[in-house]
N, C-alpha and C positions, 0 to 999 in steps of 0.2 A: 472247451478251454484251449486257447492257443498256447503253444509252448515252443521256445527256441532252445536248441541244444548248441552251445557255443564251444568251439575248440580253438585254442590259442595258436598263433603262429610261433615258430621257433625264433624268428628274427622280427624286429619291430623298427621299420624305417618308413615313414609316411608323412605326407603333408595333409593335415586335417582341414576340412572345410567346415569351420564352426558356424553355428547359427548366429544371427544377429542378436544383440542383447534384448531379452524380453523385458527386463526392467526399464531400460531406456526407451524401447519402442512403446510400451504402454503409457509411460509418462508423456512422451512426445506426442502421442495420438490425442490424449486428453487436452493437453495444452494447445496443440494445433487446432482442435475443435473450438476451444474457448477463444482462440484468436480470430475465429471466423475465416481462417485461411482456406485456400483451395488447392494448395500444392502439398500432397502427402509427403511426409519424411521419406528419405531414400533408405534402402537396405533394411526395411522393416522385418522383424522376425516373422517366420512363417509357422510359428507354433500355435497350438490351439488357443492359448490364453490371449494372444494378440489378435488372432483371426476373429474371435468373438467380439472384441472391441471394434475392429474395423467394420464388421458387419452391422453392429448396433449403430455406429455413427453414420454409416452410409444409408442403411435402410430405414432407420428411425421408426421401428414398429412400436405399436402400443405395448405389447408384451415383449420384453427383451430377456431371452434365455442365455445366460452366460455360462451354462453347463457347469464344469468343475473349476472354473477360473476364479480363484479367490481374489487375486489382484483386481480383476475386472469388476467383481462384485463391489469391492470397497471404492474403487475409483469412480465407477459409474453411479453409485449411490450419491456421491457428492456432486458429480457433474450434472446429473438429472435434477438435482435440487435447485440448481440455479438456471435451468432452462425455462425461462419465463413463459408462461402460458401453455406449457406442455404437460401431459399426464402420461405416466408410464408405470407398468408393472415390471418389476425386476425380480427374476427368479433364476433357478439353477437346478442342478442334480439333487437327488435325495440327500447325498452327503452334504451338499452346499446348504440345504435347508436345516442342517444341524451344526453349521459353523456360525459362531456368534457374530452379530453385527450391531448389537445394542449400544456399545460404547460410541461408535461412530454416529448412529442415529440420534442418540441423546445429544451429542455435540452439535450436530446439524440442527436439531430442533431448538437448541439454545440460541442458535443464530437466526432462528425464525423459519426453518424449513418445515414443509408440510409433508410428513411421511407417516404412513399407516402400515402396521403389520397385518398381513393377510392370513397368517398362520400363527405359529407359536410366538409369543412375545419375546423379542430379542433376537429373532432369527428371520431369514428370508422365507417366503417372498415378501416384497415391499410394494406398496402403492405410493408413488411419488408425484406430487403436484409441483412443478417447477415454478419458481417466483424469484423476484429480486430480493436478495438478502442484504441486510444492513452491515453485518460483520461486527467488528469491535474486538474486545478482549475475551479470550476463551482459555480456560484452564483444563488440561487433560493430563492423566498420569503418563509419565515418561516411559513406563514399562509396558505399555500396550503395543500392539503390532505397529511397526513403522508405516504399514500401508494405510492405517487409519489416519496417522499424522500427515502422510503425504497427500492423501485425498483431500484433507482440509486445507493444506497449504496451497494446492494447485488451484483451488477456486478463490483464494485470497485476493488476487488482483482484480476480480470482477465483482467483489463485494463493495457496496457503497462506501463504507468506511475502512476498507481493507481488513486486515486480520492481525491481531497481536496474539500469538499462540504461546502460552506459558506451560512448559512441561514440568510437572511436579515429581519429586522423587528421583529414582534412578532412571536414566535415559538409555534404552536399549536400541540396538541397530542404528546408531547415529550415522554411519556411512550411507545408509539408505535415505535418511533424511537429507543429508548433504547432497546426494545424487539428485534428489527432487529439486532442491534449491538451485543447484547448478543448471539443471535442465530448464527450470523456470527462467533463470537469468539469460540463458541462451536465446529465449524468445522475448527478451526485453523486460521481464518483470523486475521490480525493485523489491527484493526480498533477501534478508540476511539475519544471522544471529545478532541480537543486540546485546546479549550477555550469555552466560553459559547455559541458561535454561529458557530463554525467551527468543522467539523469532518474530520479526516485524515484516509484514507483507503490506506494502502500500497499494492504494487503489490506482494502479498504473496499468492500463490495458496491455495485453500481450500483443506482439507485433508478428505478422506473418513473415516467414522466411523459409528458404530452402534449408534442409537439415539432413545430415548423414548419420546413421546409427552405427556405433561401434559394435564389433562382434562380442560374443558373450564369454566373460571370464568364468561363469558358472559352468558352461559347457566345456571350457578348457580344463576344468578341474579333473574330469574323467580321463583325459589324456595324460595329465600329470600322474594320476593314479596308475595308468597302464605302464608308464616308464618306471615308476617306483616298484611295481610288482613284476616287471619283466625280468626273466632270467637271462636275457640277452644283454651282456655288458656294453654292447655297442648300440643299444637302442637309441634312436633319435626320432623325435616328433617335431614337425614344424607346424605352426598355426598362424594363419594370416588374419589381418584385420583387427589386431589388438593394439592397445596404446600403453606406453610407459606413462606412469602417473595417472592411470585411469581413475575416474570417479566411481567406478563400480566397486561396491564393498567386497565382492568376492575376488577381486584382483589380489587380495591378501593371500590367495592360494599359492602364489609364487614364493612368498616368504615362508609359509608353513612347510611347504614341500622341500624347501632348501634344507630343513632339519631332518628330512627323511631321505636325503640322498639324491635330490633332483635339482640340477642347476638350470637357470634361465638366462638366455641371451636375447637381446633385442637387436634387430637389424639396424634400427635407428632409434635414438632416444629423444627425438624432437617431440616436445610436448604437443598433445592434441592431434598427432598425425598417426593414423593406423599403420602398423608395420607388421613384419613377420617375427614371431617369437620361436626360438628353438630351445627345446628341453632335452636333457640327456642326463645320464648317471654322473654323480660327482664322486661317489665312493665313500661318502661320509654320512652316517645315519646316527641319530641320537639313540641311547639305550632305552629311554622312556620319554613320553611326551605329555606335558600338561598344557592345556590351552583353554582359553575362555572364548567361546563362540558367540558371545552376546551380540557382536556386530556382524557376524556372518553365519547365522544358524543353518543356512542351506548347504553349507560345506560339511556339516557334521557327519552325514552318512558316508561320504567319501573317505573321511579320515578314520572313522570307526573300522571300515573294511580294510583300508590300507594298513593301518597300524597293527591290527590283529594278525593279518597274513604275513607281515614282516616280523612278527613276534616282538613288537614294541608295546609294552604295557602303557596304558594311557589313563588319564583322568581329565574328562572334558566337562567344562562348566558352561553356563549361559544357554541352556537348551530348553528353557521353559516354554518357548513358543512351538516346540516340536509336537506337542500333544494336540494342537489345534490346526495342524497342517492338513494335507490331503488325507492323512491317516494319523493315528497316534504313532509318530515315528520312533519314540523311545521304546514302546512295547514291540513295534515291528522289528526294530533292530535287535532287541534281545532275543526274539523268537527266531529270526532268520540267521543270526550269527551262531546260535546254538546248532542249527543245521550244519554249519561249517565246522563245528567243533569248538566254539569259543563261548565261554560263560560270562556274560556281562551282568553288571548290577547297576541299578539306578538309585539316586539319592534325591529326595524331595521333588521328583518329577522334573528336575532341571540339570541333573548331572549323570554322566555315564562313565563307568569305571571298568576297565579290564586289567586285572592284576596278574594275568598269566594262566588263569584257571582254564582247563580244557575239559572236553567231554567227547563222547563218541559221536562222530559226524553222522547225520541222518539225511542224506541228500536224495534219497530215492524218489521223492515227490517234487523235487525242484525248489527253487526260491520263489516265494510268493511276493507279489508286488503291491497288493492292497490298494489298487487304483492310484498309486503314487509313482509318478514318473521318476523321482529321484531314487527310489528303491531299485528299479530296473537299471538305471544309469550307473549307480554306484556299485551294484553287485556284479554286473557283467564282467568288469576287468578282473574280478577274483579268479576267473578261469586261467589267468596267466600263471597261477600257482598250483594248478591241478590239470588233469587230463582234459576235462570238459565240465561244463556247468549248464544246468537247465534253468531257464527263466520262464516263469508262468505269466501269462497275459502281458507279453512284452510290448504290446502296442501302446501302453500308457506313456511311452516316451514322447508321443506327439504333443503332449502338453507343453514341452519346452525345447525338445531336440528331435524334430520329426524324422530326420534322415540319419539318426544315430546308427542304426543297424546296417544301413548301406555303407556308412563310413567305416564301421568295423570290418566289413567284408573287404572293402578297398584296402584296408591296412593288413589284410592277410588272415583275419579270423574266419573260420568256417562256421556257418550258421545253418543248422538243420531245422527247417520249418516243419512244424507238425500242426 
């Protein structure tokens, strides 16, 4: 087992080189492929999840192994369903074979897709025969993963009759749906909300175009965490390639961290133009934080670690999707935060609460990462509140932020590789 022991710097002054947005990269790649284009989008993410999509689209093998990339599994399932005349097996890691795909497969089958399970019903691997699909009206629950909804939306323009997607019940992760619609329109699609619960996608082909990917607000969240946790009152981090008014759902990180004492400044506020963001201490922190992460569940781990170490009790809601991520993140957070000395409790598998209860820390074996990149990314900054911290299997960060550890070293963190 690989282990990194991380020792924090006494001063934090750094310009971070963020990865490109994985969310936008993966959407732009699928849409680019559906447009029949030949010019790849610029500034694509170099993370594992995006690399597997690039490789699948370029090599077009009969068996496509997307490894642990959940987004790729959902997006490629829909994409391959409309690749007329092609047959593919879509598979992944052992964990991926236990992540549900049935809701998406059922929806695609309703539209006429030819998809067969090669293992357990409702889970990968899948055998997909691509064909022209008619489209039309489709109803799906609004509380399913937004990746299912995005996968369906992106193939909408190439369906014979387009797609009318009606979302029933509560709609979660709406910003991710809006990000998909925005990216589709960037490539010429005619797609929009027709009312609060219905999206209309007309049969209007995508147009090839040059396209530049914004950097990743999810990646920025860990640098916000570092500023919040740093004992250096003069800590300043600059991050390039972000946009004010970004369509990325996780750009909400700037507002939430403003409640925890981190202020954000943009070099330019011109809409749609990547710029440099500067973050530093504001000196003002709330005594308790309640927040609903229904629209940005990937930020939950960051704020669980940050709030506890700042001694800010919290009650976080909207976490139902955390149990079916790379790991059961709710259980993983409870286990690893106990190692740091914090006792969390969960409610209905969708809420996490810390009311100030402490226990004896047990860090001798380090922080486990559960094959989950965000466990490593979110826990590493915790070292700013202690002398050092050991992270087990740190290489998992390649899923979304491959050069994270190099960036930490450039910022003055010492990393002992074992």
